[in-house]
Structures are given as structure tokens and as C-alpha cells.
Legacy VTK file of the C-alpha trace (Angstrom):
# vtk DataFile Version 3.0
C-alpha trace
ASCII
DATASET POLYDATA
POINTS 333 float
-62.729 -4.173 51.843
-62.786 -3.685 48.071
-65.197 -5.723 46.005
-63.880 -8.040 43.263
-63.827 -6.590 39.762
-66.739 -7.372 37.502
-69.766 -5.689 36.012
-73.184 -7.178 36.836
-76.326 -6.227 34.912
-79.884 -7.470 35.214
-83.309 -6.097 34.355
-86.886 -6.586 35.487
-90.069 -5.539 33.713
-92.316 -3.008 35.483
-95.322 -5.245 36.035
-96.223 -3.780 39.427
-95.320 -5.245 42.812
-93.334 -8.524 42.486
-94.533 -11.830 43.938
-92.841 -14.291 46.278
-91.457 -16.302 43.352
-89.749 -13.181 41.926
-88.295 -12.415 45.348
-86.929 -15.883 46.132
-85.958 -16.668 42.532
-84.156 -13.418 41.679
-84.438 -10.384 43.951
-82.934 -11.952 47.069
-79.935 -12.906 44.923
-79.782 -9.368 43.460
-79.466 -7.943 46.969
-76.583 -10.291 47.809
-74.723 -9.491 44.568
-74.402 -5.815 45.573
-71.480 -6.750 47.830
-69.847 -9.212 45.450
-68.883 -7.142 42.370
-67.346 -3.735 41.753
-70.268 -2.440 39.663
-73.828 -3.752 39.941
-76.640 -2.368 37.766
-80.356 -3.105 37.968
-82.708 -1.700 35.353
-86.484 -1.396 35.293
-86.845 -2.346 31.636
-89.843 -0.324 30.503
-88.824 -0.494 26.812
-89.298 -4.273 27.018
-92.695 -3.904 28.667
-94.280 -2.162 25.667
-93.892 -5.282 23.517
-97.339 -5.889 25.063
-100.042 -3.153 24.990
-99.751 -0.845 28.019
-101.968 1.843 29.496
-99.565 4.814 29.929
-100.771 5.781 33.422
-100.692 2.187 34.656
-97.192 1.802 33.210
-96.026 4.949 35.048
-97.481 3.613 38.306
-95.988 0.154 37.725
-92.507 1.641 37.239
-92.743 3.367 40.623
-94.263 0.242 42.251
-91.315 -1.775 40.975
-88.795 0.844 42.148
-90.384 0.891 45.633
-90.420 -2.925 45.720
-86.765 -3.261 44.738
-85.704 -0.711 47.351
-87.858 -2.406 50.004
-86.246 -5.778 49.194
-82.793 -4.323 49.844
-81.558 -2.838 46.568
-79.403 0.050 47.795
-78.632 2.964 45.415
-75.346 3.549 47.287
-74.172 -0.014 46.488
-75.720 -0.474 43.037
-77.180 1.582 40.192
-80.979 1.378 39.947
-82.431 3.076 36.880
-85.226 3.170 34.315
-84.096 1.751 30.955
-85.919 4.243 28.707
-84.098 7.159 30.342
-80.797 5.994 28.815
-81.255 6.379 25.030
-78.051 4.448 24.290
-79.909 1.158 24.973
-82.063 1.657 21.865
-79.163 2.900 19.738
-76.969 -0.101 20.519
-79.953 -2.418 19.961
-80.282 -1.087 16.384
-76.571 -1.685 15.667
-76.697 -5.206 17.140
-79.951 -5.894 15.264
-78.082 -5.270 12.033
-75.692 -8.083 13.045
-78.463 -10.563 13.933
-80.052 -13.002 11.490
-83.823 -13.511 11.469
-83.602 -17.324 11.849
-81.528 -16.777 15.035
-84.401 -14.845 16.624
-87.112 -17.142 15.302
-85.744 -20.063 17.305
-85.780 -18.313 20.672
-88.415 -19.797 23.022
-90.058 -16.505 24.055
-90.965 -15.628 20.449
-92.354 -19.104 19.801
-94.452 -19.048 22.959
-95.768 -15.462 22.840
-96.376 -15.329 19.096
-98.348 -18.610 19.336
-100.492 -17.056 22.095
-101.318 -14.065 19.858
-101.139 -15.879 16.466
-98.656 -13.199 15.477
-96.402 -10.825 17.394
-95.049 -7.323 16.920
-91.636 -6.475 15.476
-90.733 -5.307 19.001
-91.566 -8.720 20.463
-89.537 -10.407 17.727
-86.436 -8.263 18.257
-86.603 -7.710 22.014
-83.867 -10.335 22.683
-81.556 -8.016 20.702
-82.520 -5.135 23.011
-81.856 -7.484 25.927
-78.377 -8.141 24.518
-77.836 -4.386 24.117
-78.862 -3.824 27.753
-76.109 -6.206 28.838
-73.343 -5.219 26.409
-73.869 -1.452 26.751
-72.185 -1.575 30.167
-69.590 -4.170 29.119
-71.207 -6.492 31.659
-69.185 -9.530 32.687
-71.899 -11.336 34.688
-75.687 -11.592 34.351
-77.916 -13.208 37.000
-80.454 -15.266 35.041
-82.951 -18.048 35.476
-82.637 -21.226 33.426
-85.410 -20.019 31.086
-83.285 -16.986 30.107
-80.082 -18.841 29.214
-80.806 -18.838 25.460
-81.264 -15.061 25.489
-77.936 -14.634 27.288
-76.359 -16.876 24.650
-77.587 -14.396 22.028
-75.770 -11.590 23.904
-72.609 -13.737 23.953
-72.950 -14.459 20.223
-73.461 -10.777 19.415
-70.402 -9.799 21.466
-68.362 -12.288 19.393
-69.864 -11.146 16.066
-69.242 -7.464 16.879
-65.678 -8.186 18.033
-64.924 -10.235 14.905
-66.204 -7.471 12.655
-64.893 -4.370 14.431
-62.104 -5.549 16.753
-62.038 -6.824 20.330
-64.370 -4.587 22.349
-67.201 -6.315 24.253
-66.515 -8.972 26.925
-68.641 -12.119 26.638
-70.999 -12.001 29.642
-71.276 -15.080 31.834
-74.402 -16.426 33.531
-74.848 -16.280 37.289
-77.426 -19.011 37.823
-79.538 -18.684 40.950
-79.654 -21.802 43.138
-82.985 -20.858 44.746
-85.804 -23.318 44.135
-88.627 -22.170 41.891
-91.839 -21.241 43.660
-94.897 -22.901 42.144
-98.489 -21.704 41.917
-100.442 -22.362 45.119
-103.451 -23.500 43.068
-101.592 -25.452 40.360
-98.196 -26.692 41.586
-97.342 -27.978 38.104
-96.768 -24.372 36.936
-94.693 -21.436 38.189
-96.155 -18.758 40.437
-97.184 -15.946 38.103
-98.623 -12.427 38.241
-100.828 -13.159 35.260
-102.462 -16.235 36.830
-106.259 -15.670 36.679
-106.670 -17.558 39.982
-106.150 -14.833 42.588
-105.316 -17.313 45.354
-102.413 -18.801 43.404
-99.884 -15.996 43.915
-98.442 -14.346 47.040
-97.441 -10.720 46.389
-94.833 -8.841 48.406
-97.474 -6.320 49.505
-100.105 -8.882 50.540
-101.443 -8.409 54.084
-100.855 -11.157 56.685
-104.522 -12.163 56.321
-104.177 -12.408 52.514
-101.081 -14.601 52.871
-102.712 -16.868 55.466
-105.798 -17.327 53.259
-103.791 -18.122 50.127
-101.561 -20.663 51.875
-104.508 -22.229 53.711
-106.226 -22.753 50.328
-103.048 -24.091 48.661
-103.590 -27.327 46.718
-101.967 -30.350 48.418
-103.234 -33.957 48.412
-105.064 -36.529 50.568
-101.972 -37.619 52.531
-101.744 -35.765 55.848
-98.005 -36.282 56.520
-95.585 -33.536 55.446
-92.897 -34.864 53.072
-90.736 -33.455 50.290
-91.437 -35.417 47.082
-91.697 -32.889 44.212
-92.649 -35.470 41.576
-95.371 -37.379 43.446
-96.462 -34.641 45.908
-95.891 -31.300 44.151
-98.334 -29.275 46.278
-96.972 -30.023 49.744
-93.399 -30.049 48.375
-93.948 -26.499 47.079
-94.920 -25.410 50.610
-91.849 -27.135 52.070
-89.577 -25.480 49.513
-91.188 -22.083 50.159
-90.888 -22.527 53.940
-87.216 -23.481 53.677
-86.444 -20.500 51.443
-88.160 -17.822 53.582
-86.807 -19.189 56.874
-83.237 -19.790 55.691
-83.396 -23.474 56.618
-82.735 -26.592 54.590
-85.558 -28.791 53.324
-84.397 -31.498 55.783
-84.633 -29.084 58.749
-88.116 -28.000 57.709
-89.322 -31.612 57.353
-87.968 -32.368 60.832
-89.817 -29.339 62.219
-93.054 -30.540 60.579
-92.831 -34.040 62.056
-96.114 -34.996 63.662
-98.088 -32.219 61.913
-100.753 -32.785 59.291
-100.757 -30.571 56.186
-103.483 -28.327 57.654
-101.352 -27.529 60.715
-98.245 -27.200 58.573
-99.907 -24.597 56.337
-100.284 -22.354 59.402
-96.562 -22.686 60.134
-95.683 -21.862 56.514
-98.028 -18.854 56.530
-96.396 -17.512 59.715
-92.916 -17.882 58.192
-93.934 -16.136 54.956
-95.641 -13.292 56.855
-92.560 -12.842 59.063
-90.368 -12.562 55.951
-92.639 -10.287 53.911
-94.175 -7.991 56.535
-91.141 -5.606 56.766
-90.972 -5.503 52.941
-94.718 -4.751 52.663
-94.503 -1.890 55.159
-91.443 -0.435 53.422
-93.160 -0.600 49.999
-96.087 1.345 51.507
-93.761 3.952 53.015
-91.758 4.445 49.818
-94.794 4.451 47.540
-96.304 7.326 49.549
-93.471 9.615 48.382
-93.624 9.626 44.581
-91.148 12.503 44.297
-88.485 10.602 46.250
-88.801 7.556 43.959
-88.657 9.706 40.808
-85.564 11.481 42.158
-83.813 8.177 42.934
-84.543 6.861 39.428
-83.313 10.120 37.846
-80.037 9.911 39.789
-79.668 6.250 38.785
-80.240 7.125 35.104
-77.578 9.836 35.346
-75.055 7.308 36.711
-76.030 4.776 34.023
-75.615 7.384 31.262
-72.175 8.182 32.669
-71.188 4.576 31.886
-73.179 4.191 28.650
-72.071 7.342 26.812
-68.319 6.513 26.621
-69.108 2.969 25.422
-71.445 4.229 22.685
-68.902 6.871 21.644
-66.407 4.064 20.997
-69.038 1.902 19.283
-69.916 4.736 16.897
-66.233 5.192 16.019
-65.741 1.444 15.477
-68.838 1.160 13.273
-67.781 4.181 11.219
-70.468 6.715 12.152
-67.998 9.523 12.741
-64.352 10.479 12.831
-62.678 10.834 16.170
-59.434 10.386 17.980
LINES 1 334
333 0 1 2 3 4 5 6 7 8 9 10 11 12 13 14 15 16 17 18 19 20 21 22 23 24 25 26 27 28 29 30 31 32 33 34 35 36 37 38 39 40 41 42 43 44 45 46 47 48 49 50 51 52 53 54 55 56 57 58 59 60 61 62 63 64 65 66 67 68 69 70 71 72 73 74 75 76 77 78 79 80 81 82 83 84 85 86 87 88 89 90 91 92 93 94 95 96 97 98 99 100 101 102 103 104 105 106 107 108 109 110 111 112 113 114 115 116 117 118 119 120 121 122 123 124 125 126 127 128 129 130 131 132 133 134 135 136 137 138 139 140 141 142 143 144 145 146 147 148 149 150 151 152 153 154 155 156 157 158 159 160 161 162 163 164 165 166 167 168 169 170 171 172 173 174 175 176 177 178 179 180 181 182 183 184 185 186 187 188 189 190 191 192 193 194 195 196 197 198 199 200 201 202 203 204 205 206 207 208 209 210 211 212 213 214 215 216 217 218 219 220 221 222 223 224 225 226 227 228 229 230 231 232 233 234 235 236 237 238 239 240 241 242 243 244 245 246 247 248 249 250 251 252 253 254 255 256 257 258 259 260 261 262 263 264 265 266 267 268 269 270 271 272 273 274 275 276 277 278 279 280 281 282 283 284 285 286 287 288 289 290 291 292 293 294 295 296 297 298 299 300 301 302 303 304 305 306 307 308 309 310 311 312 313 314 315 316 317 318 319 320 321 322 323 324 325 326 327 328 329 330 331 332
């Protein structure tokens, strides 16, 4: 059966092995999208990652860790294009052209710049303009749909604006990409359920990684912050800790919150944590073992990424050839 027409693009930074929140919030959806659109592209966006200082060897390892993780989660190079952003030079070229169509006040109001530049008192030019590169990533493949979280909507709106500005100036060329919002609940920190689960959290017990051992997962969930009420209920506002466990349990087991609450009837939170840990281990154990297997063969991962970059270039080069003609960089028929 043929897949419906449409071009999907999304990217993920190479920050090592993803965590459970990344998996449930984005990657599980990425896997499903491979069967829903005619062309699906996933990029490990290493150009974006250097907006923060990087150790070159760690970055190289993180790129391969991310590639292994995506493959282990179910990203299939025969059903989608998986590639490393920096290996397709057209991303940076289109970003420069789009940057020349973007006003500085437009970038200054984006939330990422406000947040990250406040953390560092000042940010790099790369950090300031990286939403333009993000727009170039999307438009380079004439993407029609972009899976995003709610916190990325404003950056997608910039891509839509730049498609309109380019089309108004040079003629109708880029489609305006639409958001594919994930319905999966956000996974919160196990130690501070008021904030999202994060790789950068200094509290090691707060985050479950896809390559955590069963013992690691059991320990982290056993130590998860809840409250003094022993009954298991789903009340995110008044009981964020236990509600986070319920939400996590429902997501990894494919059940509804109501079904999970029914299952937990009669248990106290201590007993329920064991049930949640078992469900998370059951979901992640095959992924962990596959990451280990893939990571042991560096050459295979590098070869897969090289083939993906070749496919991506095959789509990017014709688009940039047209862009150069439209902008006036050279003559051509």
C-alpha cells in the first residue's frame, strides 16, 4: 500500500543516549510516522550542537550514540532517511540566504535565545541565529510536516514566515510546513516533578536513560519523589510525583491512565513503584540491548550515516540549485 504524499523532517541534537522523556515525547512518534508519509527524514543536527562548547571526540561519540539509539528505537533506514546534518553542506548555505531575510528583532523574541542567553549573560552569534538554521533544515527538503513539541512551535512559525518571505520575494517555491503535535504526555523529572526530565539534570536519579540497566531503572523509580498519601491517583496539579509515575506507566504499557489506576487499586505508592519499574524495564530492555549491539560496530553506524547523507544530498542539491537561480547567484535554464 502506498503511503500518503508529504515530506516529514525532524532533527535531534547529538547529546548521547536519549532518555525516557525523549522516547515517549518524540521518538516513539517518529517511528510511527515512517509508515504515514511518502518521505520521512530524521537528522542528527550536529551543527546545532556546537552553539554550546563541545569536545570534538565526545561529539563524535555522541553522534554515533544517537544513531545507535534511533535505530534501536525503530528508525529504519529502509523506511526513512537518517543522516548527519553537517554532511549535507546545503543546510548551511540555505541558512545564510534565509538569515539575510530575517530581522534581528524577530530572533530576539524567540524563547530559546532569551533563556539561554540569560543563563550565559550573553550568547554566541550561532546561538542567536540557530532558529534560522532550523528553518533551513526544514525548508531545504520542502518539508510539509514537522513533528514538534509545544515548546518548538515558535521556531516552526519562523520557518513558516521565512517560506512566505522567500516566496513573496522570489516567487512561489517553498511550501509552508505544518506542525505535527505529539499527543504523548510529558515525562517529568523523578526527583522534581515540577520540571521536565532532562539529560542535564545534576541529580543522577532524576532521569531514566534508554541504556539504563534494569537495576538502575528500579533504583531511580524507587527513589522517585511522591508524597505522604499512599493511594495511587492521577492528580497532576495536587500530586505531581505519583501522577508522573502513572503517566509514565500508561505510556510504556500502552494503557490509558484509567486502566493503570484500576490496576493500582489497593496498592500503596511503594508497591506501585515496583510495578512501574517492571513496566519500564520491559519496554526499554530490548532497546538497551540493541543500542549495545549497534554501538559495538562503529563502522556499520558510520556507513549507515554516510548512506543517509548521500540520500539527503540527492534531495537537497536540486532544491539549492533552484534557490541559487531564484536568488540570482548564477544563470541557468
